Backbone as a printed PyTorch tensor [residue, N CA C, xyz], in Angstrom:
tensor([[[ 22.2860, -12.7240,  -7.3160],
         [ 20.9540, -13.3130,  -7.3790],
         [ 19.9990, -12.4950,  -6.5070]],

        [[ 18.8550, -12.1780,  -7.0260],
         [ 17.8590, -11.3940,  -6.3150],
         [ 17.0080, -12.3080,  -5.4390]],

        [[ 16.8530, -11.8960,  -4.1970],
         [ 16.0290, -12.6610,  -3.2570],
         [ 14.5510, -12.4320,  -3.5670]],

        [[ 13.8090, -13.5080,  -3.7000],
         [ 12.3760, -13.4240,  -3.9700],
         [ 11.6040, -13.5250,  -2.6580]],

        [[ 10.7110, -12.5940,  -2.4480],
         [  9.8700, -12.5980,  -1.2520],
         [  8.4240, -12.6820,  -1.7100]],

        [[  7.7020, -13.6540,  -1.2200],
         [  6.2870, -13.8180,  -1.5730],
         [  5.4480, -12.9280,  -0.6610]],

        [[  4.6920, -12.0450,  -1.2740],
         [  3.8030, -11.1560,  -0.5280],
         [  2.3920, -11.3420,  -1.0800]],

        [[  1.4520, -11.7520,  -0.2530],
         [  0.0860, -11.9740,  -0.7340],
         [ -0.6400, -10.6590,  -1.0290]],

        [[ -1.5610, -10.7240,  -1.9740],
         [ -2.3780,  -9.5550,  -2.2920],
         [ -3.7400,  -9.6860,  -1.6130]],

        [[ -4.4280,  -8.5800,  -1.5150],
         [ -5.7780,  -8.5970,  -0.9450],
         [ -6.6910,  -9.4820,  -1.7800]],

        [[ -6.5330,  -9.4420,  -3.0930],
         [ -7.3700, -10.2620,  -3.9720],
         [ -7.1630, -11.7490,  -3.6840]],

        [[ -5.9130, -12.1470,  -3.4220],
         [ -5.6290, -13.5480,  -3.0820],
         [ -6.2920, -13.9320,  -1.7640]],

        [[ -6.2190, -13.0350,  -0.7920],
         [ -6.8750, -13.2950,   0.5000],
         [ -8.3780, -13.4590,   0.3200]],

        [[ -8.9690, -12.5350,  -0.4160],
         [-10.4200, -12.5610,  -0.5990],
         [-10.8570, -13.8190,  -1.3470]],

        [[-10.0370, -14.2760,  -2.2880],
         [-10.3590, -15.4930,  -3.0380],
         [-10.4100, -16.7090,  -2.1140]],

        [[ -9.6700, -16.6360,  -1.0050],
         [ -9.6620, -17.7160,  -0.0120],
         [-10.6840, -17.4670,   1.0980]],

        [[-11.4140, -16.3670,   1.0000],
         [-12.3990, -16.0240,   2.0240],
         [-11.7670, -15.5430,   3.3180]],

        [[-10.5650, -14.9720,   3.2160],
         [ -9.8370, -14.5020,   4.3960],
         [ -9.6860, -12.9830,   4.3670]],

        [[ -9.3220, -12.4450,   5.5240],
         [ -9.0500, -11.0170,   5.6600],
         [ -7.7590, -10.8720,   6.4640]],

        [[ -6.7210, -10.2200,   5.9210],
         [ -5.4950, -10.0480,   6.6990],
         [ -5.7020,  -9.0450,   7.8240]],

        [[ -4.8160,  -9.1050,   8.7950],
         [ -4.8680,  -8.1710,   9.9240],
         [ -4.5350,  -6.7490,   9.4700]],

        [[ -3.6040,  -6.6360,   8.5080],
         [ -3.0590,  -5.3400,   8.1060],
         [ -2.8830,  -5.2780,   6.5890]],

        [[ -3.1300,  -4.0960,   6.0310],
         [ -2.7800,  -3.8230,   4.6380],
         [ -1.4740,  -3.0370,   4.6450]],

        [[ -0.5000,  -3.4970,   3.8990],
         [  0.7510,  -2.7610,   3.7270],
         [  0.6350,  -1.9410,   2.4500]],

        [[  0.5480,  -0.6130,   2.6100],
         [  0.4800,   0.3100,   1.4690],
         [  1.9220,   0.5690,   1.0350]],

        [[  2.3210,   0.0410,  -0.0990],
         [  3.7130,   0.0950,  -0.5480],
         [  4.0970,   1.4960,  -1.0080]],

        [[  3.2410,   2.1390,  -1.7700],
         [  3.5300,   3.4840,  -2.2590],
         [  4.3320,   3.4660,  -3.5450]],

        [[  4.3550,   4.6030,  -4.2140],
         [  5.0460,   4.7130,  -5.5070],
         [  6.5520,   4.5180,  -5.3570]],

        [[  7.1580,   5.2200,  -4.4180],
         [  8.6070,   5.1060,  -4.2330],
         [  8.9850,   3.6900,  -3.8330]],

        [[  8.2250,   3.1120,  -2.9200],
         [  8.5050,   1.7580,  -2.4570],
         [  8.3550,   0.7060,  -3.5300]],

        [[  7.6660,   1.0510,  -4.5960],
         [  7.4720,   0.1280,  -5.7170],
         [  8.4920,   0.3180,  -6.8310]],

        [[  8.9470,   1.5530,  -7.0290],
         [  9.7410,   1.8460,  -8.2170],
         [ 11.1550,   2.3580,  -7.9600]],

        [[ 11.3900,   3.0660,  -6.8720],
         [ 12.7060,   3.6290,  -6.5800],
         [ 13.6100,   2.5510,  -5.9780]],

        [[ 14.7960,   2.3630,  -6.5410],
         [ 15.6780,   1.2800,  -6.1000],
         [ 16.0110,   1.3470,  -4.6100]],

        [[ 16.3110,   2.5260,  -4.1110],
         [ 16.6350,   2.6690,  -2.6870],
         [ 15.4150,   2.3710,  -1.8230]],

        [[ 14.2720,   2.8820,  -2.2170],
         [ 13.0410,   2.6680,  -1.4480],
         [ 12.5870,   1.2110,  -1.5140]],

        [[ 12.8960,   0.5200,  -2.6110],
         [ 12.5360,  -0.8990,  -2.7090],
         [ 13.2650,  -1.7210,  -1.6530]],

        [[ 14.4840,  -1.3050,  -1.2950],
         [ 15.2210,  -1.9960,  -0.2260],
         [ 14.4810,  -1.8410,   1.0990]],

        [[ 13.9330,  -0.6640,   1.3310],
         [ 13.1580,  -0.4140,   2.5520],
         [ 11.8980,  -1.2660,   2.5450]],

        [[ 11.2390,  -1.3400,   1.4010],
         [ 10.0280,  -2.1570,   1.2730],
         [ 10.3250,  -3.6120,   1.6020]],

        [[ 11.3900,  -4.1500,   1.0310],
         [ 11.7570,  -5.5460,   1.2970],
         [ 12.0920,  -5.7610,   2.7650]],

        [[ 12.8300,  -4.8290,   3.3630],
         [ 13.1830,  -4.9500,   4.7790],
         [ 11.9320,  -4.9060,   5.6550]],

        [[ 10.9800,  -4.0470,   5.3000],
         [  9.7460,  -3.9360,   6.0830],
         [  8.9170,  -5.2100,   5.9770]],

        [[  8.8650,  -5.7900,   4.7880],
         [  8.1500,  -7.0590,   4.5990],
         [  8.7860,  -8.1430,   5.4630]],

        [[ 10.1120,  -8.1630,   5.5020],
         [ 10.8070,  -9.1410,   6.3500],
         [ 10.4500,  -8.9380,   7.8200]],

        [[ 10.3660,  -7.6760,   8.2460],
         [  9.9780,  -7.3810,   9.6330],
         [  8.5570,  -7.8540,   9.9260]],

        [[  7.6410,  -7.5790,   9.0190],
         [  6.2560,  -8.0220,   9.2070],
         [  6.1910,  -9.5420,   9.2990]],

        [[  6.9400, -10.2220,   8.4310],
         [  6.9660, -11.6850,   8.4650],
         [  7.5820, -12.1960,   9.7630]],

        [[  8.6870, -11.5960,  10.1770],
         [  9.3790, -12.0110,  11.4090],
         [  8.4770, -11.8170,  12.6280]],

        [[  7.6530, -10.7670,  12.5990],
         [  6.7330, -10.4780,  13.7080],
         [  5.4350, -11.2750,  13.6000]],

        [[  5.3510, -12.1380,  12.5860],
         [  4.1490, -12.9590,  12.3570],
         [  2.8840, -12.1270,  12.1970]],

        [[  3.0130, -11.0020,  11.5280],
         [  1.8530, -10.1520,  11.2590],
         [  1.2250, -10.6020,   9.9480]],

        [[ -0.0470, -10.8730,  10.0080],
         [ -0.8110, -11.3160,   8.8450],
         [ -1.1290, -10.0830,   8.0020]],

        [[ -0.4770,  -9.9480,   6.8470],
         [ -0.6420,  -8.7450,   6.0330],
         [ -0.7620,  -9.0880,   4.5580]],

        [[ -1.2190,  -8.1090,   3.8020],
         [ -1.3040,  -8.2290,   2.3470],
         [ -1.0740,  -6.8510,   1.7440]],

        [[ -0.8580,  -6.8420,   0.4430],
         [ -0.7270,  -5.5970,  -0.3100],
         [ -1.8420,  -5.5490,  -1.3500]],

        [[ -2.0560,  -4.3930,  -1.9240],
         [ -3.0590,  -4.2810,  -2.9830],
         [ -2.5130,  -4.7320,  -4.3310]],

        [[ -1.2030,  -4.7200,  -4.4830],
         [ -0.6090,  -5.1150,  -5.7630],
         [ -0.9770,  -4.1310,  -6.8540]],

        [[ -1.4650,  -4.6410,  -7.9650],
         [ -1.7950,  -3.7650,  -9.0990],
         [ -3.0090,  -2.8810,  -8.8300]],

        [[ -3.7430,  -3.1610,  -7.7590],
         [ -4.8990,  -2.3180,  -7.4140],
         [ -4.4830,  -1.0520,  -6.6750]],

        [[ -3.2340,  -0.9960,  -6.1960],
         [ -2.7600,   0.1930,  -5.4930],
         [ -2.3650,   1.2520,  -6.5060]],

        [[ -2.8500,   2.4610,  -6.2780],
         [ -2.4510,   3.5780,  -7.1340],
         [ -1.8990,   4.6860,  -6.2510]],

        [[ -1.3960,   5.7150,  -6.8640],
         [ -0.8250,   6.8430,  -6.1280],
         [ -1.8770,   7.4530,  -5.2030]],

        [[ -1.4450,   7.8920,  -4.0390],
         [ -2.3710,   8.5200,  -3.0880],
         [ -2.8230,   9.8950,  -3.5590]],

        [[ -2.0960,  10.4660,  -4.5000],
         [ -2.4470,  11.7920,  -4.9970],
         [ -1.6540,  12.9060,  -4.3510]],

        [[ -0.7500,  12.5520,  -3.4450],
         [  0.0460,  13.5690,  -2.7580],
         [  0.8080,  14.4720,  -3.7290]],

        [[  1.5030,  13.9330,  -4.7370],
         [  2.2090,  14.8320,  -5.6620],
         [  1.2640,  15.7920,  -6.3920]],

        [[  0.0990,  15.3120,  -6.7780],
         [ -0.8710,  16.1760,  -7.4630],
         [ -1.3380,  17.2950,  -6.5390]],

        [[ -1.6120,  16.9440,  -5.2880],
         [ -2.0850,  17.9490,  -4.3230],
         [ -1.0090,  19.0050,  -4.0800]],

        [[  0.2380,  18.5560,  -3.8960],
         [  1.3300,  19.5020,  -3.6520],
         [  1.5960,  20.3840,  -4.8690]],

        [[  1.2830,  19.8730,  -6.0570],
         [  1.4640,  20.6590,  -7.2840],
         [  0.2840,  21.5950,  -7.5370]],

        [[ -0.7450,  21.5070,  -6.6860],
         [ -1.8960,  22.3930,  -6.8220],
         [ -3.0280,  21.8400,  -7.6650]],

        [[ -2.9460,  20.5750,  -8.0480],
         [ -3.9870,  19.9740,  -8.8800],
         [ -4.9930,  19.2400,  -7.9880]],

        [[ -5.8660,  20.0010,  -7.3750],
         [ -6.8540,  19.4460,  -6.4400],
         [ -7.8070,  18.4790,  -7.1390]],

        [[ -8.1410,  18.7580,  -8.3870],
         [ -9.0490,  17.8850,  -9.1370],
         [ -8.4630,  16.4790,  -9.2830]],

        [[ -7.2080,  16.3940,  -9.7230],
         [ -6.5540,  15.0900,  -9.8760],
         [ -6.4180,  14.4000,  -8.5220]],

        [[ -6.0610,  15.1690,  -7.4920],
         [ -5.9580,  14.5960,  -6.1470],
         [ -7.2820,  13.9660,  -5.7230]],

        [[ -8.3780,  14.6840,  -5.9160],
         [ -9.6940,  14.1700,  -5.5180],
         [-10.0530,  12.9060,  -6.2990]],

        [[ -9.7070,  12.8710,  -7.5840],
         [ -9.9750,  11.6750,  -8.3920],
         [ -9.2040,  10.4740,  -7.8520]],

        [[ -7.9290,  10.6790,  -7.5410],
         [ -7.1100,   9.5850,  -7.0190],
         [ -7.5950,   9.1590,  -5.6370]],

        [[ -7.9440,  10.1200,  -4.8060],
         [ -8.4320,   9.8010,  -3.4630],
         [ -9.7150,   8.9850,  -3.5230]],

        [[-10.6400,   9.3870,  -4.3720],
         [-11.9090,   8.6560,  -4.4810],
         [-11.6960,   7.2300,  -4.9920]],

        [[-10.7960,   7.0660,  -5.9420],
         [-10.5000,   5.7200,  -6.4610],
         [ -9.9090,   4.8440,  -5.3620]],

        [[ -9.0020,   5.4090,  -4.5650],
         [ -8.3950,   4.6470,  -3.4710],
         [ -9.4090,   4.3080,  -2.3870]],

        [[-10.2740,   5.2500,  -2.0580],
         [-11.3130,   5.0090,  -1.0510],
         [-12.2200,   3.8710,  -1.4980]],

        [[-12.5560,   3.8630,  -2.7720],
         [-13.4150,   2.8050,  -3.3160],
         [-12.7600,   1.4240,  -3.1600]],

        [[-11.4750,   1.3400,  -3.4910],
         [-10.7520,   0.0630,  -3.3640],
         [-10.6650,  -0.3540,  -1.8980]],

        [[-10.2860,   0.5780,  -1.0300],
         [-10.1350,   0.2600,   0.3950],
         [-11.4650,  -0.1550,   1.0140]],

        [[-12.5270,   0.5530,   0.6890],
         [-13.8470,   0.1910,   1.2150],
         [-14.3120,  -1.1570,   0.6830]],

        [[-13.9540,  -1.4640,  -0.5520],
         [-14.3280,  -2.7440,  -1.1450],
         [-13.7480,  -3.9290,  -0.3930]],

        [[-12.5790,  -3.7300,   0.1890],
         [-11.9310,  -4.7900,   0.9630],
         [-12.2000,  -4.6770,   2.4650]],

        [[-12.9340,  -3.6490,   2.8700],
         [-13.2510,  -3.4250,   4.2840],
         [-11.9850,  -3.3990,   5.1440]],

        [[-11.0030,  -2.6640,   4.6850],
         [ -9.7140,  -2.5780,   5.3640],
         [ -9.8300,  -1.7200,   6.6150]],

        [[ -9.2830,  -2.2350,   7.7180],
         [ -9.3510,  -1.5310,   9.0020],
         [ -8.0080,  -0.9230,   9.4070]],

        [[ -6.8910,  -1.6110,   9.0930],
         [ -5.5620,  -1.1280,   9.4810],
         [ -4.6630,  -1.0540,   8.2570]],

        [[ -3.9680,   0.0810,   8.1370],
         [ -3.0380,   0.2890,   7.0330],
         [ -1.6970,   0.7140,   7.6140]],

        [[ -0.6200,   0.1090,   7.1120],
         [  0.7290,   0.5420,   7.4650],
         [  1.4550,   0.8960,   6.1720]],

        [[  2.3940,   1.8160,   6.2730],
         [  3.1920,   2.2090,   5.1170],
         [  4.5490,   2.6810,   5.5920]],

        [[  5.5330,   2.6000,   4.7230],
         [  6.8640,   3.1190,   5.0400],
         [  7.0690,   4.4990,   4.4300]],

        [[  6.1010,   4.9760,   3.6680],
         [  6.2020,   6.2610,   2.9770],
         [  5.5340,   7.3710,   3.7970]],

        [[  6.2860,   8.3940,   4.2010],
         [  5.6800,   9.4700,   4.9890],
         [  4.6240,  10.2630,   4.2190]],

        [[  4.8060,  10.4030,   2.9120],
         [  3.8360,  11.1470,   2.1080],
         [  2.5290,  10.3680,   1.9800]],

        [[  2.6440,   9.0660,   1.7460],
         [  1.4400,   8.2240,   1.6900],
         [  0.7350,   8.2300,   3.0410]],

        [[  1.5150,   8.1050,   4.1150],
         [  0.9340,   8.1050,   5.4590],
         [  0.1300,   9.3770,   5.7000]],

        [[  0.7280,  10.5220,   5.4000],
         [  0.0570,  11.8000,   5.6260],
         [ -1.2210,  11.9140,   4.8040]],

        [[ -1.1730,  11.4930,   3.5550],
         [ -2.3470,  11.5940,   2.6850],
         [ -3.4540,  10.6540,   3.1390]],

        [[ -3.1050,   9.4180,   3.4680],
         [ -4.1140,   8.4490,   3.9110],
         [ -4.7110,   8.8710,   5.2470]],

        [[ -3.8780,   9.3540,   6.1540],
         [ -4.3400,   9.7610,   7.4910],
         [ -5.2640,  10.9760,   7.4250]],

        [[ -4.9340,  11.9210,   6.5710],
         [ -5.6880,  13.1690,   6.5380],
         [ -6.6750,  13.1980,   5.3930]]])
């Protein structure tokens, strides 16, 4: 039996007129790769255990563009970056955490 973990989205928070303390950027691997999904679930459990008020973007989260940039496709990277900036600015997000080193590097830089 698969354990179900409820994770709120930014849209759900905003619908309630709330703002979480932290956005958890799940990343592509954390969403789709079986091994990385275990890390995602463990990290969510840690955030919950630490009583950190967090949310995810859910379907609004897209790739950071790191693979496109590393492949030399600067145009695609810029398109993905601008789309992500628009979403993040729309929610006025101040703190982002992620378990993905590639996402971290792209978001930070």
